[in-house]
C-alpha positions in Angstrom: -85.4 12.1 -46.9 -87.8 9.6 -46.7 -89.6 10.7 -50.0 -86.3 10.1 -51.9 -86.2 6.6 -50.7 -90.0 6.0 -51.5 -89.3 7.6 -55.1 -86.0 5.1 -55.7 -88.3 2.2 -54.7 -91.0 3.3 -56.5 -89.1 3.5 -59.9 -86.4 1.1 -59.3 -87.2 -0.4 -62.7 -87.0 2.5 -64.5 -83.5 4.1 -63.1 -82.0 0.5 -63.2 -83.1 0.7 -67.2 -81.4 4.3 -67.5 -78.3 3.2 -65.8 -77.9 0.3 -68.1 -78.7 2.3 -71.1 -76.1 5.0 -69.9 -73.3 2.3 -69.2 -74.2 0.5 -72.8 -74.0 4.0 -74.7 -70.8 4.9 -72.9 -69.2 1.6 -73.8 -70.5 1.9 -77.3 -69.2 5.5 -77.9 -65.6 4.4 -76.4 -65.3 1.5 -78.3 -66.4 3.1 -81.9 -64.5 6.0 -83.5 -67.5 6.9 -85.4 -70.2 7.3 -82.6 -67.6 9.2 -80.7 -66.9 11.7 -83.2 -70.8 12.3 -83.9 -71.3 12.8 -80.1 -68.2 15.1 -80.0 -69.6 17.1 -83.1 -73.0 17.3 -81.6 -71.7 18.9 -78.3 -69.4 21.2 -79.9 -72.4 22.4 -82.0 -74.9 23.0 -78.9 -71.6 25.1 -76.9 -71.0 26.9 -79.9 -74.6 28.3 -80.2 -74.5 28.9 -76.4 -71.2 30.6 -76.7 -72.6 32.7 -80.0 -75.8 33.6 -77.9 -73.7 34.6 -74.9 -71.2 36.6 -77.1 -74.2 38.6 -78.9 -75.3 39.5 -75.4 -71.7 40.8 -74.5 -71.6 42.9 -77.7 -74.8 44.4 -76.9 -74.2 45.3 -73.4 -70.5 46.8 -74.7 -72.1 49.0 -77.1 -71.9 52.0 -75.0 -68.3 51.6 -74.6 -67.6 50.8 -78.5 -69.5 54.0 -79.2 -67.3 56.0 -77.0 -64.1 54.3 -78.3 -65.4 55.4 -81.9 -66.1 59.0 -80.8 -62.4 59.3 -79.6 -61.1 57.7 -82.6 -63.0 60.6 -84.8 -62.1 63.2 -82.7 -58.0 62.2 -83.5 -59.0 61.7 -87.2 -60.6 65.4 -87.0 -57.3 66.8 -85.6 -55.5 65.3 -88.4 -57.7 66.5 -91.0 -57.6 70.2 -89.6 -53.9 70.2 -89.3 -53.4 68.8 -92.9 -52.0 71.5 -94.9 -53.7 72.4 -98.1 -50.7 72.2 -100.8 -52.9 73.9 -103.4 -53.5 77.0 -101.6 -51.3 79.9 -101.1 -50.1 80.5 -97.5 -51.4 83.7 -96.4 -49.9 85.8 -93.7 -52.9 87.1 -92.2 -54.7 83.9 -92.1 -55.9 82.0 -88.7 -54.2 79.1 -87.6 -56.0 75.9 -87.9 -57.2 73.5 -84.9 -54.0 71.6 -83.4 -54.1 67.9 -82.1 -55.7 68.3 -78.5 -57.7 71.1 -79.1 -60.7 68.8 -79.5 -62.9 67.6 -76.7 -65.4 64.7 -77.2 -68.8 65.3 -75.6 -72.3 64.0 -75.9 -75.9 66.0 -76.3 -77.9 64.9 -73.2 -80.8 67.5 -74.2 -81.5 69.0 -77.2 -84.4 71.7 -78.1 -85.3 72.6 -81.4 -89.1 73.5 -81.5 -88.8 77.1 -80.2 -87.2 80.4 -81.5 -84.4 80.1 -79.0 -83.0 76.7 -79.0 -80.3 75.2 -76.7 -78.4 72.1 -76.3 -76.9 70.5 -73.1 -73.4 68.5 -73.1 -72.1 66.4 -70.5 -68.8 68.2 -70.4 -67.9 71.3 -68.4 -65.5 73.3 -66.8 -63.5 70.7 -65.1 -62.8 69.4 -68.8 -61.6 72.7 -70.1 -65.0 74.0 -71.6 -65.4 77.4 -71.5 -68.1 80.1 -72.8 -67.8 80.8 -76.8 -65.8 77.6 -77.8 -67.6 76.2 -80.9 -69.4 72.8 -81.3 -69.5 70.4 -84.3 -69.9 66.9 -85.2 -68.9 64.8 -88.1 -71.2 66.7 -90.5 -70.7 70.5 -89.5 -71.3 73.1 -87.1 -73.8 72.5 -84.1 -73.4 75.9 -82.1 -71.6 77.7 -79.6 -71.1 77.1 -75.9 -72.8 79.8 -73.8 -72.9 78.6 -70.3 -70.6 76.2 -68.1 -70.9 74.3 -64.7 -68.3 72.1 -63.3 -69.7 69.0 -65.4 -72.1 70.3 -67.8 -72.5 73.0 -70.5 -75.3 74.7 -72.6 -75.1 75.4 -76.1 -76.7 78.2 -78.2 -78.0 75.9 -81.0 -77.3 77.3 -84.7 -81.3 77.0 -84.7 -81.6 79.9 -82.4 -82.4 83.5 -83.7 -79.7 84.9 -81.7 -77.1 82.8 -83.3 -74.8 84.5 -85.8 -71.5 83.7 -87.2 -69.3 84.4 -90.5 -69.8 82.2 -93.4 -68.9 82.0 -96.9 -69.5 80.3 -100.6 -66.7 77.5 -100.6 -65.9 77.9 -104.3 -66.1 81.6 -104.4 -65.1 82.8 -101.0 -68.0 85.6 -100.8 -68.8 86.1 -97.2 -71.9 86.8 -95.5 -73.8 86.3 -92.0 -75.2 82.8 -91.0 -78.5 83.4 -89.3 -81.6 81.4 -88.6 -85.2 82.9 -89.4 -87.2 80.3 -87.1 -88.9 78.6 -89.8 -87.6 75.4 -90.5 -85.1 73.2 -88.3 -83.5 71.9 -91.7 -82.5 75.2 -93.0 -80.6 78.6 -92.1 -79.9 81.6 -93.9 -76.9 83.4 -95.4 -77.3 87.1 -95.9 -75.4 90.1 -96.8 -73.7 88.0 -99.9 -73.2 90.8 -102.5 -74.7 90.1 -105.9 -71.2 89.8 -107.6 -70.8 86.4 -106.0 -71.2 83.7 -108.7 -73.6 81.4 -106.8 -76.0 78.5 -107.7 -78.2 76.3 -106.1 -76.2 73.3 -104.7 -73.3 74.9 -103.8 -71.5 74.1 -100.6 -71.5 76.7 -97.6 -68.8 76.9 -95.0 -67.3 78.7 -92.1 -65.5 81.9 -92.9 -62.0 83.1 -91.8 -63.3 85.9 -89.8 -64.2 84.0 -86.8 -62.1 83.1 -83.5 -64.8 80.5 -82.5 -65.0 78.2 -85.7 -62.0 77.6 -88.0 -62.1 78.1 -91.7 -64.2 75.4 -93.8 -65.8 73.6 -91.5 -69.3 72.5 -93.2 -72.6 74.2 -92.8 -74.9 73.1 -95.8 -75.6 73.6 -99.4 -77.7 76.3 -101.2 -81.1 75.6 -101.3 -82.9 79.0 -102.6 -81.4 82.2 -103.7 -83.5 85.7 -103.1 -82.4 89.0 -104.1 -83.0 92.2 -102.0 -83.2 94.7 -104.8 -83.0 97.5 -102.1 -79.7 96.4 -100.7 -78.5 94.5 -103.9 -77.6 91.6 -101.7 -78.5 88.2 -101.7 -80.4 86.2 -99.2 -79.5 82.5 -99.4 -81.3 79.9 -98.2 -79.2 76.8 -96.6 -80.0 73.2 -96.3 -78.3 72.1 -93.2 -75.8 69.0 -93.5 -76.9 67.9 -89.9 -80.0 66.9 -88.9 -80.5 69.3 -85.7 -83.3 67.0 -84.3 -81.1 64.0 -84.0 -77.7 64.4 -82.4 -75.5 62.3 -80.2 -71.9 62.8 -79.8 -70.1 66.1 -80.6 -66.9 67.8 -80.7 -65.9 71.1 -78.7 -63.4 73.2 -80.2 -60.9 74.6 -77.5 -58.6 76.8 -79.6 -55.9 78.0 -77.7 -54.8 81.2 -79.9 -58.5 82.4 -79.4 -57.5 84.6 -76.4 -54.2 85.8 -78.2 -56.5 87.1 -81.2 -59.2 88.4 -79.0 -56.5 90.4 -77.1 -54.7 91.7 -80.2 -57.9 92.8 -81.7 -59.1 94.4 -78.6 -55.6 96.4 -78.6 -56.2 97.6 -82.1 -59.8 99.0 -81.1 -58.4 100.8 -78.0 -55.8 102.5 -80.2 
């Protein structure tokens, strides 16, 4: 306390000057509208700059929430796209049903391997959210893989970059089918084998999922034809397919929970038993 009094006595002249200066400025601002407007404008400029910085910080901290909201919105849009009827195509009685609204779960890749011959992903969704083995996993660009194992909160996915992976796929423009596999050589390419030489194909054609699978619905994007080879012994094409997805950089994904899957499997099993 004594130090405060000593400081005031020592700097009494300066403090008195500052006090009188403050009073004079206050009287000047109150009595002149021009000066008052300038002071208000300067204060608004300073406070606006502070608010902008604070807002930018808040937006940065809320990026995770925004990303989750966008992922949920994308899932809803996916459901609408899958349920949109193709008015140009003739409806086939034996065609598989599409994905219904609510048949998509949003998840996130928390681990991704792509440097071995048998690559897997781990998702932060599990049995508690209804995830089961053999469900398809996609994102906005195309297929990712198939659920293999689950726990209450997590699931592992056999990646499309796995030599054990195999699904039915087709050439979009011609509907010729083949088996999609991975030869283990490149993270950007898979192979479509057993395509008959009667198929009219060329580089750049789109490859999509076929209709002979209970895991993926028909016409989910996979990639484009990059190279075409002919096996002279079998008269079948082996097609190198450039993936739409960058499998080394994955974030949010969608798990397809097709409700009609069990019905189809049981029906096909009955046919085999008979």
